[in-house]
Each structure stands twice: as C-alpha cells, then as structure tokens.
C-alpha positions, -999 to 999 in steps of 0.1 A, spaced: 469 -923 -729 439 -946 -726 447 -952 -690 445 -914 -682 412 -912 -701 398 -940 -680 411 -925 -648 396 -891 -657 363 -907 -665 362 -926 -632 371 -894 -613 343 -874 -630 318 -902 -624 328 -905 -587 324 -867 -581 290 -868 -599 278 -896 -576 291 -879 -545 272 -847 -554 241 -866 -562 242 -885 -529 245 -853 -510 216 -839 -528 194 -869 -521 204 -871 -484 200 -834 -480 165 -834 -495 153 -859 -469 170 -845 -438 142 -821 -429 118 -840 -407 87 -828 -388 71 -847 -359 36 -842 -346 7 -861 -329 -16 -874 -356 -47 -868 -335 -54 -841 -309 -85 -834 -288 -95 -799 -275 -121 -786 -251 -146 -760 -261 -134 -724 -253 -102 -737 -237 -70 -726 -255 -54 -754 -275 -19 -757 -289 -8 -777 -319 29 -784 -322 53 -796 -348 88 -806 -337 117 -801 -361 146 -824 -369 171 -807 -392 208 -802 -395 203 -766 -405 174 -743 -398 192 -711 -408 180 -711 -444 142 -714 -439 123 -706 -471 88 -714 -457 73 -723 -424 35 -722 -420 3 -737 -407 -28 -744 -427 -61 -761 -426 -75 -786 -451 -102 -772 -474 -100 -737 -459 -83 -705 -469 -64 -703 -436 -26 -698 -432 -4 -688 -404 33 -678 -410 52 -692 -380 82 -669 -386 62 -637 -386 33 -649 -364 10 -634 -391 -23 -652 -393 -52 -648 -417 -76 -652 -387 -75 -634 -353 -86 -666 -337 -52 -682 -342 -16 -674 -332 16 -691 -343 51 -691 -330 85 -706 -338 116 -717 -320 146 -736 -333 131 -769 -321 94 -765 -329 67 -743 -342 32 -740 -328 -3 -730 -337 -25 -718 -308 -63 -719 -312 -73 -692 -288 -110 -700 -282 -118 -734 -297 -152 -740 -311 -168 -768 -332 -161 -749 -364 -124 -752 -357 -126 -790 -359 -107 -804 -389 -74 -814 -404 -45 -790 -399 -10 -793 -413 24 -779 -405 48 -773 -434 85 -764 -435 108 -758 -464 146 -750 -464 174 -751 -489 181 -787 -480 146 -801 -481 110 -799 -470 84 -819 -450 48 -815 -437 26 -833 -411 -12 -835 -406 -30 -832 -373 -66 -843 -369 -83 -820 -344 -116 -827 -327 -137 -815 -298 -138 -835 -266 -170 -834 -245 -196 -807 -250 -201 -770 -254 -226 -753 -232 -236 -717 -236 -265 -699 -219 -300 -710 -210 -332 -689 -211 -365 -700 -195 -397 -682 -203 -431 -687 -188 -465 -677 -202 -501 -684 -192 -505 -713 -217 -469 -725 -223 -434 -728 -210 -403 -723 -231 -367 -734 -226 -339 -722 -248 -303 -733 -247 -277 -714 -268 -242 -723 -279 -248 -761 -277 -226 -788 -291 -232 -815 -301 -267 -809 -312 -291 -819 -284 -327 -823 -275 -349 -810 -247 -372 -833 -226 -400 -821 -203 -412 -838 -171 -441 -831 -147 -431 -850 -116 -421 -884 -129 -443 -881 -161 -425 -875 -194 -447 -848 -211 -422 -841 -240 -449 -852 -265 -468 -819 -256 -438 -798 -268 -423 -786 -301 -386 -783 -305 -365 -762 -330 -328 -763 -335 -308 -736 -354 -271 -738 -363 -247 -710 -355 -217 -700 -376 -193 -712 -349 -206 -748 -353 -229 -747 -322 -267 -748 -320 -295 -729 -304 -322 -753 -292 -356 -741 -281 -386 -762 -269 -421 -749 -262 -444 -769 -239 -481 -765 -242 -493 -769 -207 -514 -800 -202 -521 -790 -166 -528 -756 -150 -510 -756 -117 -479 -778 -115 -441 -778 -115 -424 -787 -148 -387 -795 -155 -370 -792 -189 -338 -811 -194 -311 -805 -220 -299 -838 -233 -266 -841 -253 -254 -872 -272 -220 -879 -256 -202 -911 -265 -233 -927 -280 -255 -919 -250 -277 -890 -241 -264 -872 -210 -284 -847 -190 -264 -815 -188 -287 -788 -175 -321 -785 -159 -346 -757 -157 -376 -758 -134 -407 -738 -141 -438 -736 -119 -472 -720 -126 -497 -710 -100 -533 -702 -109 -539 -665 -107 -502 -658 -100 -470 -652 -119 -451 -680 -134 -417 -686 -118 -385 -702 -131 -353 -716 -116 -322 -731 -131 -295 -755 -119 -269 -778 -132 -278 -815 -133 -250 -822 -108 -265 -799 -81 -295 -805 -60 -327 -787 -67 -342 -764 -41 -376 -751 -50 -375 -726 -21 -350 -707 -41 -373 -702 -71 -377 -665 -79 -406 -647 -96 -403 -645 -133 -421 -616 -149 
C-alpha cells in the first residue's frame, strides 16, 4: 500500500514539473529582434522594423509600437496610429513602423511590443537625425540694412556676413525661433557699414562638431538704385551676372 502511495506521489510530482517546465519555456519563446540604433534623414521616409521569433503567432494578444515619454501608439495588426505621420504594418516574420516625413521632433526612443498566449517581449530603438534639415531662405534688402532668413533649419545654426573677404558679422543682429517640428527659423539683420558694396550671408550649421557652410545669399546695394539679391548653394559657383532686381 505504501508503495502505491509513493508511486502516485512521484507521478503527480512528475506531471507537475512537466507542466511547469512547459509554462516556463513557453513564456520565454517569444523573441523580438531589432537594431538598437537607427539614423534617419530629414523628410526622407524611414522604416523601423522588429523581427519575430516565435513558434506560434496565431494567438496574438497585442502587437504595437510606442514612443518613450509620449502618448503615441500604433497597432500593427490594424495599422491604426494615433498620429497621421506614422504607419505600421505586420507580417508573420516582422512588424514595421514607417515615419512618413521625419523631422527633428520625431527623434527619440521607440519600442516594439508583442504579446501572445505563450509569452511576450519588447525591444527599444534609439532614433536620431543624420545630417541637417534645410528649409527655405528669404533675403530682404532695404536702404539701411540687409536681412537673411532661413526657415526649417536643424540643427540650430548661425548666420555670418562678409563684405569681400572682411567678416562684418559684428554689425548684425541674429534671432532664432524654434518650430513645433523641432527645426528653427534663423534671421540676421545687417546694418550696412558701407553704402555701395556686395555682401554675402552664410548659413552655418554645426555638423559633427564643426560649423559647415550650407547656403549662401548674395546682396548688392547700388547708390540711387534698387537693392538686388541672389541665392546659391555653397557647392555651386556664384555668378553675379545672374543677380536679379529685388523690389
């Protein structure tokens, strides 16, 4: 009789440990894989991806994208996002988050999360902007000053003024205003130290620890005539014959 009790106890104990082992193994079987760091270019569509390792994806309870410290979620199964700037999609092997028009405000820590009957997992992705964002530029010329404005700039830059080879930036005042998308509008007004000369304003952005010239505006003032403006990229050659009248 004691032998049967011992055998019964051993059998129950064995079954218990088998069930417990399955539960433990099942809970850890859902695994997500993602690149920890990802760079994106301003205004160029970027895709974040989480790859799925799982024995069973038929009983998905939750699959979503989110962003740290922000009320943003995107349900990968229904492609429903709380923001029109994002799209998410799902296949059996992976689910993705597409940032349609990346901007500095989109920089941050994103996470993908998946939960099934057998377990759950999540991964973080650190997203940052590579290079610079350049918007539009607006030169303005008056009888006593010149003004250069650059909008949609990232990172925050500064404007330098030159008359021939002379740096006349000290005669200018600069203002910088942040935009909701994380960019800046930068304006510099130069009080003319001379009455009839060509002036250049340069937008300088801090890239990789150095200030890089990105855009140049040329402004010329003639005594008794209209001021004129011209714009070109720093990579192109300047041709003052192409300068048009600026009213």
